[in-house]
C-alpha positions as CSV (number, residue, x, y, z in Angstrom):
1,X,-7.8,30.3,-1.8
2,X,-6.9,30.2,-5.4
3,X,-4.7,32.3,-7.7
4,X,-6.6,34.9,-9.7
5,X,-4.9,33.5,-12.8
6,X,-7.2,30.5,-12.7
7,X,-10.2,32.8,-13.5
8,X,-11.5,33.2,-17.1
9,X,-14.4,34.9,-18.8
10,X,-16.7,31.8,-18.6
11,X,-16.1,31.4,-14.9
12,X,-16.6,35.1,-14.2
13,X,-19.8,35.1,-16.3
14,X,-21.1,32.2,-14.2
15,X,-20.1,33.8,-10.9
16,X,-21.8,37.2,-11.6
17,X,-24.8,36.1,-13.6
18,X,-27.1,37.1,-10.8
19,X,-24.9,40.1,-9.8
20,X,-24.3,42.4,-12.8
21,X,-23.1,45.9,-12.4
22,X,-25.5,48.2,-10.5
23,X,-27.7,45.2,-9.3
24,X,-27.0,45.9,-5.6
25,X,-27.1,49.7,-5.9
26,X,-30.1,50.3,-3.7
27,X,-29.6,47.3,-1.3
28,X,-28.5,48.1,2.2
29,X,-26.9,44.8,3.1
30,X,-24.8,44.2,0.0
31,X,-23.4,40.7,-0.8
32,X,-19.9,39.8,-1.7
33,X,-19.4,37.3,-4.5
34,X,-15.7,37.4,-4.8
35,X,-13.0,38.2,-2.3
36,X,-9.6,39.1,-3.9
37,X,-6.6,39.8,-1.9
38,X,-2.8,39.9,-1.9
39,X,-1.5,37.6,0.8
40,X,0.6,39.2,3.7
41,X,-0.4,42.7,2.6
42,X,-3.4,44.7,3.7
43,X,-4.7,45.0,0.1
44,X,-8.1,43.5,-0.8
45,X,-11.2,43.9,-3.0
46,X,-14.6,42.6,-1.8
47,X,-16.4,42.3,-5.2
48,X,-20.1,42.9,-5.2
49,X,-20.9,43.0,-9.0
50,X,-19.3,42.4,-12.3
51,X,-19.9,42.5,-16.1
52,X,-17.9,41.6,-19.2
53,X,-17.0,44.6,-21.2
54,X,-15.1,44.2,-24.5
55,X,-12.1,42.0,-23.8
56,X,-12.1,42.6,-20.0
57,X,-14.3,42.0,-16.9
58,X,-15.2,45.0,-14.8
59,X,-15.9,44.6,-11.1
60,X,-17.4,46.9,-8.5
61,X,-16.9,46.5,-4.8
62,X,-15.2,47.7,-1.7
63,X,-11.5,47.9,-1.8
64,X,-8.6,48.7,0.5
65,X,-5.2,49.6,-1.0
66,X,-4.1,52.6,1.0
67,X,-7.6,53.7,2.1
68,X,-10.9,51.9,2.0
69,X,-13.5,52.9,-0.6
70,X,-16.0,51.7,-3.1
71,X,-14.8,51.6,-6.7
72,X,-14.2,49.7,-9.9
73,X,-11.3,47.5,-10.9
74,X,-10.9,45.4,-14.0
75,X,-9.8,41.8,-14.2
76,X,-7.0,42.7,-16.6
77,X,-5.6,45.1,-13.9
78,X,-5.7,42.4,-11.2
79,X,-4.2,39.8,-13.6
80,X,-1.3,42.1,-14.5
81,X,-0.2,42.8,-10.9
82,X,3.4,41.8,-10.3
83,X,2.6,39.8,-7.1
84,X,0.5,36.8,-6.0
85,X,-3.2,37.7,-6.1
86,X,-5.6,35.2,-4.6
87,X,-9.4,34.9,-4.4
88,X,-12.2,33.2,-2.6
89,X,-15.5,32.7,-4.5
90,X,-18.7,32.7,-2.4
91,X,-21.3,30.6,-4.2
92,X,-23.6,31.6,-1.5
93,X,-23.0,35.4,-1.3
94,X,-21.8,36.7,2.0
95,X,-22.5,40.0,3.8
96,X,-20.2,42.8,2.9
97,X,-20.3,44.0,6.6
98,X,-19.3,40.6,7.8
99,X,-16.2,40.5,5.6
100,X,-15.2,44.1,6.4
101,X,-15.1,43.1,10.1
102,X,-12.8,40.2,9.2
103,X,-10.3,42.6,7.7
104,X,-10.6,45.2,10.4
105,X,-9.7,42.6,13.0
106,X,-6.4,41.6,11.2
């Protein structure tokens, strides 16, 4: 686990070089590259894809804040949250379904 504040454009470009936005659109077993969560709260983002756009990095993935859904979130939004936001980077991408089960059990 690491603080999201440790991420920067260069690291994000490296993490998502093989997973730009829309790259997993027609794939049934989608892969998670980055797991972002707020400790001790049931809020998380399971990030599947990402691209640099202007002065921000846009992610697409499965998220749970009050409900679970697929959607977009920007790095700047996550960085500006007024709480600890942590992440796990999966160099070897992991199944979305596998991580969803982890959260459903908690």
